[in-house]
C-alpha positions in Angstrom: 11.3 15.3 1.4 8.5 12.8 1.7 4.7 13.5 2.2 3.4 14.5 5.7 0.1 14.1 7.7 -2.0 17.0 5.8 -0.9 16.6 2.3 -3.0 15.7 -0.4 -1.6 12.4 -2.2 0.1 13.2 -5.8 -1.6 12.5 -9.0 -0.1 9.2 -10.2 -1.4 6.1 -12.1 -1.0 2.4 -10.5 -2.2 -0.3 -12.0 -4.8 -3.2 -10.7 -5.1 -6.7 -12.6 -8.6 -7.6 -13.2 -10.2 -10.1 -15.8 -9.8 -7.8 -18.6 -6.2 -7.3 -18.1 -4.7 -4.6 -16.4 -6.1 -1.4 -15.8 -5.0 2.0 -15.0 -6.0 3.3 -11.7 -5.6 7.2 -11.4 -5.0 8.2 -7.7 -7.0 11.1 -7.9 -10.3 9.2 -8.7 -9.3 6.4 -6.4 -8.8 8.4 -3.7 -11.7 10.7 -3.9 -14.2 10.8 -1.6 -13.3 7.5 0.3 -11.2 6.5 3.3 -9.1 4.0 2.4 -6.2 2.4 4.6 -3.2 2.2 2.3 0.0 0.5 2.9 3.0 -0.3 1.4 5.4 -3.0 1.0 9.1 -3.2 -0.6 8.3 -6.3 -2.6 5.7 -9.4 -3.6 6.3 -12.3 -1.9 9.4 -11.1 0.1 9.6 -12.4 3.4 8.0 -9.8 6.1 5.8 -8.6 3.3 4.4 -11.8 3.1 4.6 -13.3 6.4 3.3 -10.2 8.2 2.6 -6.9 6.8 0.1 -8.2 4.0 -1.8 -11.0 6.1 -2.1 -8.7 8.9 -4.5 -6.6 6.9 -5.9 -9.1 5.3 -6.6 -10.2 9.2 -7.9 -7.0 10.1 -9.8 -6.5 7.1 -12.9 -6.0 9.0 -12.1 -4.4 11.9 -10.4 -1.5 10.0 -14.2 -1.4 8.1 -15.8 -1.4 11.6 -13.7 1.9 12.2 -14.7 3.8 9.1 -12.3 2.6 6.4 -14.1 2.0 2.9 -11.3 0.0 1.5 -7.9 -1.4 2.2 -5.4 -1.4 -0.6 -1.5 -2.5 -0.8 0.8 -0.8 -3.0 4.2 -2.2 -4.3 7.0 -1.4 -6.6 6.0 -4.7 -8.7 4.1 -4.9 -12.0 0.1 -5.7 -12.0 0.6 -9.5 -12.3 2.9 -10.2 -9.7 0.7 -8.2 -7.3 -2.2 -10.2 -8.6 -0.7 -13.6 -8.1 0.6 -12.8 -4.6 -2.5 -10.9 -3.8 -4.2 -14.8 -4.7 -1.8 -16.7 -3.2 -2.5 -14.5 0.3 -6.3 -14.5 0.2 -7.1 -11.3 0.0 -9.9 -11.2 -2.4 -12.8 -9.1 -0.6 -10.4 -7.7 1.6 -7.2 -5.9 0.4 -7.1 -4.4 -3.4 -3.5 -4.8 -4.9 -2.4 -1.9 -6.5 1.1 -2.1 -8.7 3.4 0.9 -8.8 5.7 -0.6 -11.4 8.2 2.0 -11.9 8.2 3.4 -8.9 6.4 6.6 -9.7 4.2 6.7 -6.9 6.7 6.2 -4.4 8.9 8.5 -5.7 6.1 11.4 -5.7 5.6 10.6 -2.3 9.1 10.7 -1.2 9.2 6.8 0.0 11.6 5.3 -1.9 14.2 2.9 -0.3 16.8 1.8 -2.1 17.3 -2.4 -1.9 20.0 -2.8 -4.5 22.0 -5.2 -2.3 19.7 -7.2 -2.0 19.0 -7.0 -6.2 16.0 -5.2 -5.7 16.7 -1.6 -6.8 14.7 1.3 -5.9 11.2 0.0 -4.2 8.3 1.8 -1.8 9.6 2.0 1.5 7.3 0.2 4.1 4.7 2.4 5.7 1.0 2.7 6.0 -1.3 5.4 5.9 -4.5 6.4 6.2 -6.1 8.7 3.2 -9.6 10.5 3.3 -10.7 12.0 0.6 -6.7 12.1 -1.1 -5.6 13.7 1.9 -2.9 11.9 4.2 -5.0 11.5 7.9 -2.4 9.3 9.4 1.1 8.2 8.2 3.5 5.6 9.6 6.8 5.0 8.1 9.1 2.5 9.1 12.7 2.9 9.6 14.5 0.6 7.7 14.4 -3.0 8.2 11.5 -2.2 10.8 8.3 -3.6 11.0 6.1 -2.0 13.7 4.5 1.0 13.0 2.7 0.1 9.5 1.1 -2.6 10.6 -2.6 -3.3 10.7 -2.9 -3.4 14.4 -1.2 -0.1 15.0 -3.0 1.5 12.6 -6.4 0.2 13.9 -5.2 1.3 17.8 -4.8 4.9 16.2 -8.3 5.1 14.5 
């Protein structure tokens, strides 16, 4: 069963690329006391993720923050170096924090995993977005396989 509105996020370690190299990000510490717009993509540099999903959150960053979001974060089952390169290519600086879930442990703990084996991608995180307030899921928008509708920045904004 996947995580639901009202549930607390599971404890997990994500990774963020920094000038000093990859740094662990403890999910409990990261989400504590803040309201974060979090979204998951199946993979960095993939078509829908690169053309629509990430750019939507970059473009709407100021609007989300005006609605009380403290930070916007993107998570994917990729390594921190790939997430960093993808973020740089998409111009996320100061707008979206890129978090790596390299082994998919966070996606598995959330129960939001997709099987991309037929595309040579293996197990990945599903496409979804959520508003997390002090570690608790306030809003959760999970896509049907292959869709891109309810996990967009625009959809999230309409519900804040």
